Steps between C-alpha positions, in 0.01 A plus 500: 500500500405472134268224373799325344696513826198366687470217248868413539460480878183289475638249253832484689311401816340214306834379363663521845231276650555247225877512549452418868318176426793410276740554794639822350498839668347798323527875556369807322683831463343799330817597311861404435637720780284327758596160355873565534448624857306182576782285365772681693297469821471123467873439451697416816840661550778304331267302272639380167295618201496443127265555209411376155473700181194724534389833359248523785772494767702760309202731438390473862849600617552184703830390347641847564378489861655158557833604351505805726423303817726333756362156410708219351425569134566235236500723193423317175685770304837433667625169351729547200584139412295178467675364810407804706144480374475134596622575852247780524215264408601277790503797739155609385364150560595532867405866553248621755281705264462475124305771318320471169181597325253264336389497139140464613291427808148365483209631702501159667860550622701292253834628372581464130860531383671423171880517496792464266795341683278423798712641782224734617234229521751256648541721807126552519457122526793415726799644683474845659338504842255771394376606157346848479303587188414856402223532243316794353127464453553469125619144570155384616317253274185291523659156482817306415420484128459877491829532690691295243342705222596820679864394505509425128304810398606770748818391682726296274502729192626815680743290703656352186546854368655609831735202497579538128379148422444391140156343529182529292328703773789748508460556127121491460376567855303176486582163655612247241505203740863478393795274566749774426843473668410833664160382629420623852187285539668172598370419848139537614433484875159522662520550876170383645614435858801564724627182665664715769240724667580867457819446297351683201386856569315700235486880518234638268558862401221736395684609186590358161859382513722289276393306193 
């Protein structure tokens, strides 16, 4: 184990303890392969699953694994009309497991997320029976303020480029605190405690994943 890997494991143990006192479950996996295996092991046969937009899930290979499983998959890429999309949102709200990443997680176990339309953070707050979060160690920050800054500096700019949004950060690489019609920083949610014990499960991965 390299010094960096040892550090990841040590700091993950600290975060997991802090998640527990916030009524969230925490796990640590040394790499993306182990993380996907962990997820697939926790899913009961026949469970309904869905996920939010996330480069972390894609890079880890989780979305591919879910699509190739025998689970009841609610695939966000399938709807072709606004009506179909609206029905899908309702199905996701009642699903057994919803997967997402987090824009940042503090050493004290708080989740920091900034969203555009808000569907991802909506399901984090309410709806699905279980919310499973995969996060690379690059998402760790010292506190909530640092987490919000991380989103604006490191996460939102590349995401606006990926989504072909016309925002100041897509053009300059720097947050303009904008009110552009294409703004993806519309909803800020800080999760400091889970009202339902164990509903939120955080899998920390000993790699850098996502934005």
